[in-house]
Phi, psi and omega in degrees: 000134180257128181245125178238126181242125178235152178237140176242122180061031181206146172270124179280118177270166178295328178296317177296315180298319180293321179295316179296315181297321179295315182290321181287333180298329180291333175292323182295330180289329183267329186235112183267000182262010178280128179263311181217150171227123175254120180248127178244122178248135179215158180230130175271130184274351182289123182289345179282345179270110183287320179262071187267359180258112185253144173226128180234147177223138172242118185250123178261116180234176178295129177070009181196161170235120185252138181232133182223144176217149178219163177213141177204185182278344181231139183292322179294320177290329175297320178295317179298314178297322180298314181295323176297317179294319178298321179297318178296318180294320178293322176297316178298317180294318180295321177297320178295318178295319179293325177295320177294321181293323179291322180289332180268001186292316186288169177288169175296145181293336178289333181264357182290153181283134179263143179215144172237114183062239182267337189265134177273137183229139174258114187291336180289326184269348183242101182290341179288343184269010181294132179087358179270137180275138182243156170255136182264137178228139171282160179295324181293320181293318181292329178290325179287323184279335183277000000 
């Protein structure tokens, strides 16, 4: 995982960089599909803006680019909130990827074994079975029921 930290209207200290690296490192332990994380830290100088410390992250993962931003009164709390939000977004993305993998896990329905009652029938080889409805079973399900 590649981590890039940039600052806008702020000097990045070693403490800030270390805090960001420490917080982002915990994401790397849970999600191995992260390619890059770009973190942008900025401070608004206007005293009327109460939540003037912004933290933004752009996360490059497989099949997507995820963007998250937060703002608060303290830069360190903005970083903490940012990592929490990134973790939620990554969890959602990982769940979506796993859902796609489960739906694509089985064989093609055209190659699935056809069965009527106890006897398995191949509809392509038996012209008398034309127009008969079949129930499809996976090999794992038939092994469990038998």
